[in-house]
C-alpha positions as CSV (number, residue, x, y, z in Angstrom):
1,M,-34.3,-43.9,46.4
2,R,-30.7,-44.7,45.4
3,K,-27.8,-42.3,45.4
4,A,-24.6,-41.8,43.4
5,S,-21.9,-39.4,42.6
6,S,-20.9,-37.8,39.3
7,A,-17.3,-38.7,39.8
8,L,-18.3,-42.4,39.9
9,I,-20.5,-42.5,36.8
10,I,-18.1,-40.4,34.8
11,T,-15.2,-42.8,35.6
12,A,-17.2,-45.8,34.6
13,L,-18.6,-44.4,31.4
14,L,-15.2,-43.1,30.3
15,A,-13.6,-46.5,31.2
16,L,-16.1,-48.3,29.2
17,S,-15.6,-46.2,26.1
18,V,-11.8,-46.4,26.3
19,A,-11.6,-50.1,27.1
20,G,-14.0,-51.2,24.4
21,C,-16.4,-53.0,26.5
22,F,-19.2,-52.6,24.0
23,L,-17.6,-54.8,21.4
24,S,-19.5,-58.1,21.0
25,P,-17.8,-61.2,22.5
26,K,-16.8,-62.3,19.0
27,Q,-15.3,-58.9,18.2
28,K,-13.3,-58.5,21.4
29,T,-9.5,-59.0,21.4
30,T,-8.4,-61.4,24.0
31,S,-5.6,-59.1,25.0
32,L,-7.4,-55.8,25.7
33,D,-11.1,-56.4,26.0
34,G,-11.5,-54.0,29.0
35,S,-13.1,-56.4,31.4
36,G,-10.2,-56.3,33.9
37,G,-10.1,-52.5,33.8
38,L,-13.9,-52.2,34.3
39,A,-13.9,-54.6,37.2
40,T,-11.0,-53.0,39.1
41,T,-12.1,-49.4,38.6
42,E,-15.7,-50.2,39.6
43,A,-14.5,-51.9,42.8
44,S,-12.1,-49.1,43.5
45,D,-14.9,-46.5,43.1
46,M,-17.1,-48.5,45.4
47,G,-14.6,-48.1,48.1
48,T,-14.0,-44.4,47.4
49,T,-17.7,-43.5,47.4
50,V,-18.2,-45.0,50.9
51,G,-14.8,-44.0,52.4
52,D,-14.8,-40.4,51.0
53,G,-18.5,-39.9,50.4
54,L,-20.3,-41.6,53.2
55,F,-17.7,-41.7,56.1
56,G,-16.1,-38.5,54.8
57,N,-19.4,-36.7,54.1
58,S,-18.1,-35.6,50.7
59,S,-20.4,-35.2,47.6
60,L,-17.6,-36.3,45.3
61,Q,-19.1,-34.2,42.6
62,K,-16.9,-32.8,39.8
63,T,-17.6,-30.6,36.9
64,S,-17.2,-32.1,33.5
65,A,-18.6,-32.1,30.0
66,T,-20.9,-35.0,31.1
67,D,-24.6,-34.7,31.7
68,I,-25.1,-36.2,35.1
69,L,-28.2,-36.5,37.3
70,T,-27.1,-37.2,40.9
71,I,-29.1,-38.1,44.0
72,V,-27.0,-37.8,47.1
73,W,-26.7,-40.4,49.9
74,A,-30.0,-40.9,51.6
75,W,-31.1,-43.1,54.5
76,D,-33.7,-45.7,53.7
77,S,-35.5,-46.4,57.0
78,T,-37.5,-49.3,55.6
79,D,-34.5,-51.4,54.6
80,G,-32.1,-49.9,57.1
81,C,-29.5,-48.9,54.5
82,W,-27.9,-45.9,52.7
83,T,-28.7,-45.6,49.0
84,R,-27.9,-43.4,46.1
85,S,-28.1,-43.3,42.3
86,A,-26.7,-41.6,39.3
87,T,-27.4,-41.4,35.6
88,G,-25.4,-39.8,32.9
89,T,-24.2,-39.5,29.2
90,N,-20.6,-38.8,28.3
91,S,-19.2,-36.9,25.4
92,N,-18.8,-40.2,23.4
93,G,-22.5,-41.0,23.7
94,Y,-22.3,-43.7,26.3
95,T,-25.2,-43.6,28.7
96,G,-25.4,-45.4,32.0
97,S,-26.8,-45.5,35.5
98,R,-25.6,-46.8,38.9
99,I,-27.4,-47.8,42.0
100,D,-25.5,-48.1,45.3
101,T,-26.8,-49.6,48.5
102,V,-24.8,-49.8,51.7
103,W,-25.7,-51.6,55.0
104,L,-23.6,-50.6,58.0
105,Y,-23.0,-52.8,61.1
106,D,-21.4,-52.7,64.5
107,S,-19.3,-55.3,66.3
108,S,-22.5,-57.1,67.4
109,N,-23.7,-57.3,63.8
110,G,-26.4,-54.8,64.6
111,S,-27.6,-52.3,62.0
112,V,-26.0,-48.8,62.3
113,K,-27.5,-45.6,60.8
114,K,-24.6,-43.1,61.4
115,P,-21.6,-43.7,59.2
116,S,-19.0,-43.3,61.9
117,I,-15.7,-45.2,62.2
118,L,-16.2,-45.1,66.0
119,T,-19.2,-47.5,65.7
120,V,-19.1,-49.2,62.3
121,T,-16.9,-52.4,62.2
122,H,-18.1,-53.8,58.8
123,Y,-20.5,-53.1,56.0
124,T,-21.9,-54.6,52.8
125,H,-22.0,-52.6,49.6
126,K,-24.0,-53.6,46.5
127,R,-23.8,-51.8,43.2
128,Y,-25.9,-52.2,40.0
129,L,-24.4,-50.8,36.8
130,D,-26.3,-50.5,33.5
131,V,-24.5,-48.9,30.5
132,T,-25.4,-48.7,26.8
133,G,-22.9,-47.9,24.1
134,I,-23.4,-45.8,20.9
135,H,-24.0,-49.0,18.9
136,G,-26.8,-50.1,21.2
137,H,-24.9,-52.8,23.0
138,T,-25.7,-53.0,26.7
139,Y,-23.6,-54.1,29.7
140,V,-25.2,-54.9,33.0
141,G,-23.1,-55.6,36.0
142,S,-23.7,-56.3,39.7
143,Y,-21.1,-56.0,42.5
144,T,-21.2,-57.1,46.1
145,M,-18.4,-56.1,48.6
146,N,-18.2,-57.2,52.2
147,V,-15.9,-54.8,54.0
148,T,-14.3,-55.1,57.5
149,I,-12.8,-52.1,59.2
150,A,-9.9,-52.6,61.6
151,K,-8.9,-49.7,63.8
152,N,-5.5,-49.5,65.5
153,A,-3.2,-46.8,66.8
154,A,-1.5,-46.3,63.5
155,D,-4.1,-46.9,60.8
156,T,-7.7,-47.7,60.0
157,V,-7.7,-50.5,57.4
158,F,-10.6,-51.4,55.2
159,T,-10.4,-55.0,53.8
160,F,-12.6,-55.7,50.8
161,N,-13.8,-59.2,49.8
162,G,-16.4,-59.6,47.1
163,T,-17.7,-60.7,43.7
164,S,-19.1,-59.3,40.5
165,A,-20.9,-60.6,37.5
166,G,-21.9,-59.1,34.2
167,T,-24.0,-59.7,31.0
168,F,-23.4,-58.4,27.5
169,D,-26.7,-57.9,25.6
170,G,-28.4,-60.3,28.1
171,T,-25.8,-63.1,27.8
172,S,-23.6,-64.0,30.8
173,D,-20.2,-62.5,29.9
174,R,-17.9,-62.3,33.0
175,S,-17.5,-62.9,36.7
176,A,-14.8,-61.7,39.2
177,T,-13.7,-62.4,42.7
178,F,-11.8,-59.8,44.9
179,T,-9.8,-61.2,47.8
180,D,-8.4,-59.3,50.8
181,V,-8.0,-55.9,49.0
182,L,-6.6,-53.4,51.5
183,R,-7.1,-49.7,51.7
184,N,-6.3,-47.3,54.5
185,L,-8.6,-44.5,55.7
186,Q,-6.8,-41.1,56.0
187,R,-8.1,-38.2,58.1
188,T,-8.3,-34.5,57.6
189,P,-9.8,-34.7,55.1
190,T,-11.2,-38.2,55.3
191,F,-10.5,-40.4,52.3
192,L,-9.5,-43.9,51.4
193,T,-6.1,-44.5,49.9
194,K,-5.7,-46.5,46.7
195,P,-5.7,-50.3,47.1
196,Y,-2.2,-51.5,47.9
197,S,-2.6,-55.2,48.5
198,G,-5.0,-58.0,47.5
199,S,-5.9,-60.1,44.5
200,L,-8.4,-60.3,41.6
201,Y,-9.6,-63.4,39.6
202,L,-11.7,-62.7,36.6
203,D,-13.3,-65.2,34.2
204,N,-15.0,-64.0,31.0
205,V,-15.9,-65.6,27.6
206,K,-12.4,-65.2,26.2
207,R,-9.9,-65.2,29.0
208,T,-9.1,-65.6,32.7
209,I,-7.2,-63.0,34.8
210,N,-5.1,-63.5,37.9
211,A,-3.8,-60.2,39.2
212,T,-2.4,-58.6,42.3
213,Y,-3.0,-55.1,43.7
214,T,0.2,-53.1,44.3
215,D,1.0,-49.8,46.0
216,T,1.8,-48.1,42.7
217,N,-1.8,-47.4,41.6
218,V,-1.7,-50.4,39.2
219,V,-2.9,-54.0,39.3
220,S,-0.4,-56.4,37.7
221,G,-0.8,-60.0,36.7
222,T,-1.5,-62.5,33.9
223,Y,-4.3,-63.3,31.5
224,T,-4.7,-66.6,29.8
225,D,-6.4,-66.9,26.4
226,K,-9.0,-69.7,26.6
227,N,-8.7,-70.7,22.9
228,S,-4.9,-70.7,22.5
229,G,-3.8,-71.2,26.1
230,V,-1.3,-68.4,25.7
231,T,-0.5,-66.4,28.9
232,K,0.5,-62.8,28.9
233,N,1.7,-60.4,31.6
234,F,-0.3,-57.1,31.8
235,T,-1.1,-54.2,34.1
236,I,-4.3,-52.2,34.8
237,D,-4.2,-48.5,35.7
238,L,-6.6,-48.0,38.6
239,T,-7.3,-44.4,37.6
240,T,-8.1,-44.9,33.9
241,G,-8.8,-48.6,33.7
242,T,-6.3,-48.9,30.8
243,E,-5.0,-52.4,30.3
244,T,-1.3,-52.7,29.0
245,I,0.5,-55.8,27.9
246,T,4.0,-55.9,29.4
247,N,5.5,-58.8,27.6
């Protein structure tokens, strides 16, 4: 089985509806098509669900006006991984599902069952996202994150490197690369801080994005329109996924 949390599926469904990810590629505006917001919030949620939910043993469940079916983290002894899934429909009629799979490893690259910072030095997290909008358009995305955990006297630092790819109504629509995204693990209670460093490169049918994570809960950078060649500065809010042009 696969597991997921209501907090995660709610975030993605709301981000999709706000960002306009169910417009067709021809309808999308090159400035605010939502692809950057979706990529960054999904990647952020992937870190949170492992840091808070698996290592922190938190269900991450929240009450909302969203119909959610959640299956909590479960150990898959056949594949040697932790899994979970979630399905839901938000108040705007967007329906979706997530499947999360996590493989934990020790310093010898051996498989680890217990999600403990004392023994786990790195892990691989894969996510599958499938969302359908109220007009019947479907976005399918896959994310893979390879994460290293560095423990020292002052901090426990998670470093995320990975990729994502997505299709819109069955047609390849976007890809992204995340490089050296840093988050710290806090204790009592256990949770991951927001990303405070690292970069994102995204390529979709209309534009490319080069952006940098900052310590202010936003990702800032530039996007370039493939048709006109015009480059704009913009930011992405990591909580809402909202994209804002700044020039």
